[in-house]
DRENTI-986376 format. One record per residue (C-alpha): residue in three letters; x, y, z. Coordinates in Angstrom, 2 decimals. Layout:
BEGIN
{ALA {X Y Z}}
...
END
This chain:
BEGIN
{MET {74.58 77.23 92.65}}
{SER {74.05 74.71 89.89}}
{GLY {74.79 71.02 90.18}}
{SER {77.68 68.96 88.79}}
{ASN {79.80 70.19 85.94}}
{PRO {81.07 67.18 83.99}}
{GLY {84.12 67.50 81.82}}
{GLY {85.29 70.68 83.50}}
{GLN {83.11 72.78 81.18}}
{LEU {82.89 76.48 81.88}}
{PRO {79.79 77.31 83.92}}
{PHE {77.03 79.39 82.45}}
{ASP {76.92 82.78 84.17}}
{TYR {73.33 83.37 85.24}}
{GLY {74.22 86.68 86.86}}
{HIS {72.76 88.04 90.06}}
{ASP {71.06 91.17 91.27}}
{PRO {72.54 92.66 94.45}}
{SER {69.98 93.74 96.99}}
{HIS {69.79 97.47 97.67}}
{LEU {67.08 97.23 100.31}}
{GLU {67.69 99.24 103.45}}
{ILE {67.46 96.12 105.59}}
{ASP {70.41 94.62 103.67}}
{PHE {72.76 97.57 104.15}}
{ILE {75.81 96.58 106.22}}
{GLU {76.21 99.18 108.94}}
{GLY {79.59 99.75 110.57}}
{ASP {81.74 102.44 112.09}}
{GLY {82.90 103.48 108.61}}
{ASN {79.43 104.34 107.31}}
{ARG {77.26 104.90 110.38}}
{LEU {77.17 108.69 110.10}}
{ALA {76.24 108.59 106.42}}
{LEU {73.45 106.08 107.05}}
{ALA {72.09 108.18 109.93}}
{HIS {72.07 111.21 107.63}}
{ILE {70.13 109.31 104.95}}
{ARG {67.61 108.17 107.55}}
{ALA {67.23 111.71 108.89}}
{PHE {65.70 112.94 105.62}}
{PRO {63.71 115.19 105.19}}
{ASN {65.19 116.87 108.24}}
{TRP {68.42 117.84 106.53}}
{PRO {70.14 121.08 107.58}}
{HIS {71.44 121.57 104.03}}
{PRO {69.95 120.45 100.68}}
{LEU {73.28 119.20 99.25}}
{THR {74.88 115.93 100.38}}
{LEU {78.09 114.39 99.08}}
{ILE {79.04 110.77 99.84}}
{GLU {82.67 109.92 99.11}}
{GLY {84.30 106.50 99.15}}
{PRO {86.09 103.84 97.13}}
{ALA {84.40 101.53 94.64}}
{LYS {81.99 99.02 96.19}}
{ALA {82.00 100.84 99.55}}
{GLY {78.20 101.23 99.59}}
{LYS {77.64 104.59 97.90}}
{SER {75.10 103.23 95.41}}
{HIS {73.33 101.28 98.13}}
{LEU {72.94 104.42 100.23}}
{SER {71.78 106.47 97.26}}
{ARG {69.07 103.90 96.51}}
{ILE {67.94 103.83 100.11}}
{TRP {67.62 107.61 100.00}}
{ALA {65.91 107.61 96.60}}
{GLU {63.27 105.24 97.96}}
{ARG {62.71 107.43 101.01}}
{ALA {62.76 110.75 99.13}}
{GLY {61.14 109.76 95.84}}
{ALA {64.31 110.97 94.16}}
{GLN {65.21 110.82 90.48}}
{PHE {68.53 109.38 89.30}}
{VAL {70.14 111.78 86.85}}
{ALA {71.69 110.41 83.66}}
{ALA {74.39 112.46 81.92}}
{GLY {72.12 113.18 78.96}}
{GLU {69.31 114.48 81.19}}
{MET {71.30 117.01 83.21}}
{GLU {71.12 119.88 80.71}}
{THR {67.31 119.67 80.54}}
{LEU {66.96 119.33 84.32}}
{SER {69.18 122.35 84.89}}
{ARG {66.75 124.53 82.88}}
{GLU {63.52 123.27 84.43}}
{ASP {63.87 124.51 88.02}}
{GLY {62.04 121.44 89.28}}
{THR {61.50 120.33 92.86}}
{VAL {61.95 116.54 92.64}}
{PRO {64.95 115.40 94.73}}
{LEU {67.92 114.29 92.61}}
{VAL {70.65 111.65 92.82}}
{VAL {73.86 112.31 90.87}}
{GLU {76.07 109.23 91.04}}
{ASP {79.81 109.13 90.27}}
{VAL {79.71 112.87 89.75}}
{GLU {83.37 113.12 88.73}}
{ARG {83.40 110.26 86.21}}
{SER {80.02 109.99 84.49}}
{GLY {80.31 112.67 81.80}}
{TYR {78.06 115.28 83.35}}
{GLY {78.13 118.67 81.66}}
{GLU {79.97 121.16 83.84}}
{ASP {77.64 124.11 83.25}}
{ALA {74.51 122.02 83.80}}
{LEU {75.90 120.53 87.02}}
{PHE {76.86 124.01 88.25}}
{HIS {73.31 125.28 87.60}}
{LEU {71.79 122.30 89.42}}
{LEU {74.00 122.89 92.45}}
{ASN {73.00 126.56 92.48}}
{GLN {69.33 125.67 92.18}}
{SER {69.59 123.15 94.99}}
{MET {71.06 125.74 97.34}}
{ARG {68.72 128.53 96.19}}
{ASP {65.46 126.59 96.32}}
{GLY {66.29 123.94 98.91}}
{ARG {66.00 121.15 96.36}}
{PRO {67.47 117.98 97.96}}
{MET {70.37 116.58 95.98}}
{LEU {72.61 113.62 96.79}}
{MET {75.93 113.19 94.98}}
{THR {78.37 110.29 95.15}}
{THR {82.06 110.31 94.26}}
{ARG {85.20 108.21 94.56}}
{ASP {87.53 111.21 94.62}}
{PRO {87.87 114.32 96.78}}
{VAL {86.32 117.44 95.24}}
{ALA {89.79 118.89 94.65}}
{ASN {90.50 116.04 92.19}}
{TRP {87.32 116.38 90.13}}
{PRO {88.11 116.89 86.42}}
{PHE {86.19 120.15 86.04}}
{ALA {87.75 123.35 84.78}}
{THR {86.08 125.96 86.99}}
{ASP {86.67 126.47 90.66}}
{ASP {83.10 127.79 91.01}}
{LEU {81.60 124.32 90.61}}
{LYS {84.02 122.80 93.09}}
{SER {83.38 125.60 95.57}}
{ARG {79.64 124.86 95.42}}
{ALA {80.28 121.13 95.91}}
{ARG {82.43 121.86 98.98}}
{LEU {79.37 123.42 100.61}}
{ALA {77.61 120.05 100.67}}
{GLN {77.46 117.95 103.81}}
{ARG {80.19 115.39 103.13}}
{PHE {80.40 111.83 104.41}}
{THR {83.31 109.47 103.75}}
{LEU {82.72 105.71 103.63}}
{ALA {85.31 103.18 104.73}}
{LEU {85.47 99.55 105.80}}
{SER {86.13 99.77 109.52}}
{ASP {86.83 96.26 110.79}}
{ASP {86.88 92.52 110.13}}
{ILE {83.27 92.14 111.25}}
{GLN {81.99 94.57 108.64}}
{LEU {84.13 92.94 105.94}}
{SER {82.80 89.51 106.95}}
{GLN {79.25 90.82 106.78}}
{MET {79.98 92.13 103.33}}
{PHE {80.99 88.64 102.18}}
{VAL {77.81 87.20 103.69}}
{LYS {75.76 89.70 101.68}}
{LEU {77.76 89.16 98.48}}
{PHE {77.29 85.39 98.67}}
{GLY {73.69 85.83 99.79}}
{ASP {72.97 87.93 96.69}}
{ARG {74.15 84.89 94.72}}
{GLN {71.97 82.58 96.85}}
{ILE {75.05 80.77 98.16}}
{ALA {75.58 79.59 101.74}}
{VAL {79.27 79.71 102.72}}
{ASP {80.78 78.35 105.93}}
{PRO {81.72 81.25 108.26}}
{LYS {85.18 79.66 108.64}}
{VAL {85.74 80.09 104.90}}
{ILE {84.74 83.73 105.12}}
{ALA {87.08 84.24 108.08}}
{TYR {89.86 82.64 106.00}}
{LEU {89.26 85.15 103.19}}
{VAL {89.07 88.15 105.50}}
{ALA {92.33 87.29 107.27}}
{ARG {94.33 87.07 104.03}}
{MET {92.81 89.48 101.50}}
{GLU {93.68 92.99 100.43}}
{ARG {91.42 95.08 102.63}}
{SER {89.07 96.93 100.32}}
{PRO {85.40 96.55 99.40}}
{GLU {86.33 96.29 95.72}}
{GLU {88.60 93.33 96.47}}
{ALA {85.83 91.64 98.47}}
{VAL {83.51 91.86 95.46}}
{ALA {86.21 90.48 93.15}}
{LEU {87.00 87.58 95.50}}
{ALA {83.35 86.64 95.97}}
{ASP {82.82 86.62 92.21}}
{LEU {85.97 84.59 91.54}}
{ALA {85.26 82.06 94.29}}
{ASP {81.73 81.60 92.94}}
{ARG {83.05 80.99 89.41}}
{LEU {85.70 78.55 90.61}}
{ALA {83.12 76.59 92.60}}
{LEU {80.72 76.52 89.65}}
{ALA {83.47 75.22 87.38}}
{ARG {84.07 72.34 89.81}}
{GLY {80.41 71.70 90.49}}
{GLY {80.81 72.05 94.24}}
{ALA {80.58 74.42 97.17}}
{ILE {82.84 77.33 98.06}}
{THR {85.31 75.63 100.37}}
{ARG {88.54 76.75 102.00}}
{ARG {90.46 75.30 99.05}}
{ILE {88.37 77.37 96.63}}
{ALA {88.96 80.44 98.80}}
{ALA {92.72 79.80 98.78}}
{GLU {92.73 79.43 95.00}}
{ALA {90.80 82.68 94.62}}
{LEU {93.21 84.52 96.91}}
{ALA {96.20 83.15 95.02}}
{GLU {94.77 84.12 91.63}}
{ARG {93.89 87.63 92.79}}
{SER {97.34 88.22 94.31}}
{GLY {99.28 86.54 91.52}}
{THR {100.95 84.11 93.93}}
{GLU {101.26 80.33 93.96}}
{PHE {98.28 78.44 95.35}}
{ASP {98.99 77.19 98.91}}
{LEU {96.46 75.81 101.36}}
{GLU {99.08 75.78 104.08}}
{GLY {99.12 71.99 104.15}}
{ASP {95.49 71.72 105.20}}
{ASP {93.36 70.14 102.45}}
{ASP {89.70 70.38 103.42}}
{GLU {88.25 68.53 100.45}}
END
């Protein structure tokens, strides 16, 4: 983080790039089967794979690990129509399949080609196939044939490791006791962990200091819409 911030000025947001290296993936009970499947490539029993899970659960991280291993191409919405007519062999990644504006006919043809020719294809989604906003049951029936893996945060240890990675991506060292404080009091979802890490970082930058227990308490209060309370224990 940057140094002092005189006058309470808003900090400049330098941004950060999260690491999607395989070594940085946080393995836990809630994603172990999916990770094992990614690592088993090319020995997949079926060319289609579907990874389902909430926002920030690790779907994109897994898809990038697989793309590196398989030499796969990420499919943009505008490319799908052309790809569906080419009958290529390059493995494909289709992220957020239900919410990225993919053409229904083109996606249907790609799924058929994958199954017909054994073309490896990895899809990610937040929602069950039954809730996808496509008109035809044929597309959904093809998607249901994929090997499906559901991601979930399984325990406090995995959630704590997620915070370590989130702060590490920002090149911030945070006391494990502060992370434990966050984990014990937060809404338990990967999306909330990302939001809390970002907010705590911004609060600390605005004060020109480290992410302390007080900062963590302020972030929790702001996220939950409750009054700030450090439970009578001021650590600063």
